N, C-alpha and C positions, 0 to 999 in steps of 0.2 A: 539677349539683344532684342533692344526696341528699334525698332526702324521706322522713321518718321519720315512721311511725305513733305517734301517742302512744295508749297504753291506759291506758284509766280503769278506774277499779276496777271498773265495770259491766261493761265490756268483757271484763275478764279471767276473767270467771266466765261458766260455759254454764249453771248455775240458781241458784238462792238456795240457802241454807242450809238451809231448811225443806222445800223442796221435795227435794232430796239426801235429807233426812232420810225423806220419805215414799217415796221409790223405794226405798232400801236398806230401809226397812221393809217395804214390799210385796215385795221379793225375798226379804226373810228369810220370811215367812210364806208363801210361796208354796214356798220350800225346805221348810220344814216338812211342810208339806201333802204335797207329791209324794212325801216320804220316809217318813210315817206311813204303818203299814202298818192296814189296818181292823181292828177288834176282832171277832174270831169268836165265835160262841156256843159258851160251854164245854159240854165235854162232860158227861154224867152224871156226879154223885158227885163232881166236881173242884171244889175252891174256888181262890180267887184264889193262893194261897200255894204249893197243889199245882201249878197253872198254871205261874207263876212257877220253880217249883225245876225242874219238867220242862223250861221252857227253858233255864235255865242249866246243865242235864244237857246237854241235848242242844248246846249251845254248846261245853260242855267238850268232848264226845265228837267233836267235830267239830275242835276245835285239837290235841286228843289224838292222832286221826288223823293231822294233819300233823305232828305233833312225832314220831311215832313211825315215819312214811316215812323223816324227817330222820335218825332213830337208826341204824334198820337201814341206811339208805344210808351211814352214816358207818362202820357194822362193816364192809360191803361192802368200803369202800375202805381200811377199815383192814388187812383181808385181802387185798386187792390189791396193795397196797403191800409186804405182808409185816411190818406193824408191829403185828399185831393181837394182844391181849391175851384168852384164852378165859373168862376172869373178868370181864372189862368185857362180853363179847360175852352171856354167860350172864346177866348181869345185864339186860342192855338186853332180853334176850328176856323174862324172867320181870317186867320192870316192866311191859312191853307187854301181858303175858297177864294183869295183874293190874288194870291200867287199864280194859282192855274187858272184862272178866269182872266188873267191881265190882256191877253190878245183882245178878248170879245170887250172888256171895257173901256179899252183903248179906241177899238172900232167903235163904239158908243158916241164917246168922245168928239171922235174924228167926222162922223156920221156917215161913216163907212162900216159896213159888218162883214 
C-alpha cells in the first residue's frame, strides 16, 4: 500500500510572501551597500561637473585601451595571414594616436597645455 503525502498550501511554501519580500529587499540593500564606493573629498578647485567629466574621461580611456589593443591585434592578424591593407593599418594607428593624445590636442587648441 502506497501512502501519499498530501501537500497543503501552507506546506508547499517555505516562507510567506511578506517574508520573501523582506529577504529580497534586505539582500538588495546589502548588494547596493557593498557595491557603492565611498565619496572621496574633492580636490581643490574641482566642481561636481569636473569630477564627473573626469570620471567619464578615465572610463573612456580604459575602454579605448582595450579597443586599441584589439585593433592592433586585428592588424597584426591580418598581416600574419597576408590580408593586410596598408591604408586600414595606418588608419587604425592614426585613430589610436588621436584617441590617446586627445587631452593634449585640446590643450593646444585652447591655448593651455
